[in-house]
N, C-alpha and C positions, 0 to 999 in steps of 0.2 A: 164721156158721162162726168158728171161733176160729183165729187165726194167729200163731204165735209168730217172731219175728225177732230175732236177736242181733246185736248192731251192736259192732265193736272200734273203740274210740276211741283215737286217737292222743294222744300226750302230749309235752310239750317234750322228753323224751329222744330221741325220734325226729328232732327238728329239728337234734340234735348230728351226725347223719350228714349232713344235707342243707345246712348251712349254707354249705358250701364254705369255711371259716375256714383260712387260711394266710397267714403272714407271715414276714417276716425282719426283724432289728433293724439298726438304723443301724451302720455300721462302726466299730469302737473300733480306735484306733491303739495299739499295744502298744510302739512304738520299734523302732528298728533294722530298718525296712521290714518289719515284722511286723504283722499285724492279725487282728483276731477279728470273728466274726459268729455270731449264732444265729437258729434258724428253728423255726417251729412249723407243723404241718400236721394237719388233722381226719382221722379215720380213712377218711372217703368220699373225701378229697383224694389219698390214697395213703399216709398216715401217715409211718414214718420215711424211706420211699423219696422222698416228695415233699418232705420237711423236708431231705433231704440235697442234693435238686435246688436247692432254693431258696437254701441257702446258697451251693452252689457258684456259681449264677448270680448272686448279689449280689456274691458275692467277684470273679468274671470280669469283671463291668461295672466294678467299682471299679479293678482292674488295668488294664483297656483304656482307662479314662481319663487313665491315666498312660503309655498306649502300651506296656504291659507284659502279661504273661501271669500267671495264678496258678499258685501251686505249694501244694497242700495240706501243711501241716505236722503238722498233727494233726486228728483229727475224731472225735468221739463221737457215734453215734446210739443212741437210746434212746427208749423210750415215755414220753410225757408224762403219761399215766394208763392206767388199767386196760382202756380201752376201745380202744385203739389210735391214738391221736394220737401224731404222732411229734415229737421234738425232735431238733435236730442243733445242736452246738456245734463250730464250726470255727475253727483257727488257720491261717493262711496268709500267704505273702508274695508280693509283686509282683516279677518278675524280668524282665530282657531276654530275650526270645524267641531260642534258638537252633534254625533250622530244620537239617534235613540237608542242604539248600543251603549254608547257612553253614559246617558242618563241612566239607562237600566243597572249599569255596572257601579254607578255612583250609589245608588239606592240599596244595592245588594251588599256593597261593601260596608255601608252606614248601618244596615240593618242586622248585618252579622255580628257587628260589634255590640248593638244594643241589646242582643240577645243573652249576652254574657252578664248584663247588670239588668235586667228587667223580666218579669214573669212573661212567658211565651204566650199566654192567653191575653194578658192585659195589654202585652205590646201589640197583638194582632187587632186587639179592640180599638187602640189608639190608631193605628194606621187606617182604619175604617172611618174614623172621625175627622181626622185631619186631611186624608185624601178622599172625598166623598165622590160618589157615583156621578158620572157626567149629567145625567139627568136630574140630579140634587137628592136630597136626603127623602126617604118614604115617610109616610104618616107615622108610622111607629116611632121614628126617632123624634119626628116633631112633637109626639105626645109624651116623649121621656122628660118629666119634672124632676129628675133626680140631678144632684150636682156631683162633680168629679171629688173621690176621694184621695188620699195623698198617694197610693200607688199609681192611680190613673194620672194623676197631676205630673208626676215625674215621667211616666211614658209619654203623656201628649206632649209636654215640653221638648222631649228629646225627639220625637219624631216630628214636630213642628220644625225643629231647627233643621233636620236633614231634609225635609220637602222645601224649606226656603232656599237651602243651599244647592240642591241638584236640579230644582226646577228653573232657577234664576240663570244657570249656567247654559241652558240650552236656549234661553231667549237672547242671548247674544248673537244668534244665527238669523234673526228674524228683522224686518225693518222697522226703524225708530217708532212709527205710529203705532204698530202692532206691540212693540216692546213696552211702550209707555203704558199702553192699555192692559198688558198682562200684569206689569208690575203694580199699577194701581189696584187691581183686583187682588193679587196675593196679598197686598199690604192690607186690603180691607178684611181679607179672610183671617190674615195672621192677629189683625187686632180683635176679631171675634173669637179666636181662639186664646188670646191672653185673658180675655174677660171669664172664658170657662175655666182656665187653669188658676184663676184667682178666686174662683167660686163665686163670681158676681152674677153669673148666669147659669141658668139648667143647661143640660143637653139640647133639649127641645128648641128654648130661645136661640141657642147657638146653632142648631140646624136651620131654624127660620131665617136667621141672619146670612147664613151661606148661601141658601136656595135662592134669597135676593140677589147676593152679589153674583151668582152665577147666571142668574135672568138678565142682570143689568148688562152684564158680560156679553151674553148672547145678542141682546139688543143692540148694544154698540159695535158689535162685529158685523151684525146685519146692515147697521146704517154704512158702516165704512165700505162694504161690498157694494152697496147701493151707489156711494159715490163714485166708487171704481167704475161700475157699468155706466154711470152718467157720463163719465170721464171718456170713456171707450167710445160711447155713442157720438160725443160732440168731436171726438178726433174723426170718427167714420163720416160724419156729415161734412166736416171741413175738408177732407180728403176727396170725398164724391163732388163737391163744389169746386175743388181745384182741378179735378179730372175733366169736369166740363168746360171750365175756363179754357183748359189748354186744348180741348178738342175744338172749341170755337176759335182759338188763336189759330190753329194749323188751318182751318178753314179758311180764314180771313186772310192768312199769309201766302197760301198758293196761289199761282198765276194760271190764268187760264190762256190757251194758245189755240187759235183757230188754225187749222191746217187744209189747205185746198190741194186736191190731187188732180191732175190733168194727165190721164194716161200714165206714163211711168214717171212724172215728175210731181214732187210734192212741195207746195211753198207754205210756210207759216208764219203767220202775223201775231 
């Protein structure tokens, strides 16, 4: 009785999926506390997602060795070949970590000093003016048509200086695009405060300007997040297309062998 058996033989292309090749380069010192690292990861290892992780891990370890934290200055994720291998080129800096506790201590220390030279109630009101609620000032503030008096001007100026110093320290730990946006918004708010302390505007006018600045910040942050989502979507699509090409390549590269069995003897062609 004749039996036909078809065998699918694997080829070196299949090993491309299985070898688990992933690596990160040595850290390159660019000067000015800036560094660069590149990484590669095979498709089966995770492609660009894994190459990004490898680069960040290598950068983090480098910064940690100096007692600092990593801040990504620029990063480019791309396919290293048509089959989904990932490559990441990353530029980063190592900075001193500024935690939420550090920022809180900055404020507490500064305000404790101000309490020695300013009326407690006036100082508390100034803090509420300089540091608005996240959702912006309410109508009661927007409707306030009074201008700052001498004691309020002194307190507002002091609190504004503290806010600028303590908040900007924490922004050193965020990426440049966010840092630039936060500093631009802070400068807008400080410009509005300067007009208030110069009695060029009322509290209500100041509140309206601050609310507008906060609204623009929210809009810009939303736009940046939409761009990030679009970038992630594009990367995922590219990875899926690469995976499909790799699958096709494997299928095309395998050899079909027909084996014929006669009794206990099998012959393959």
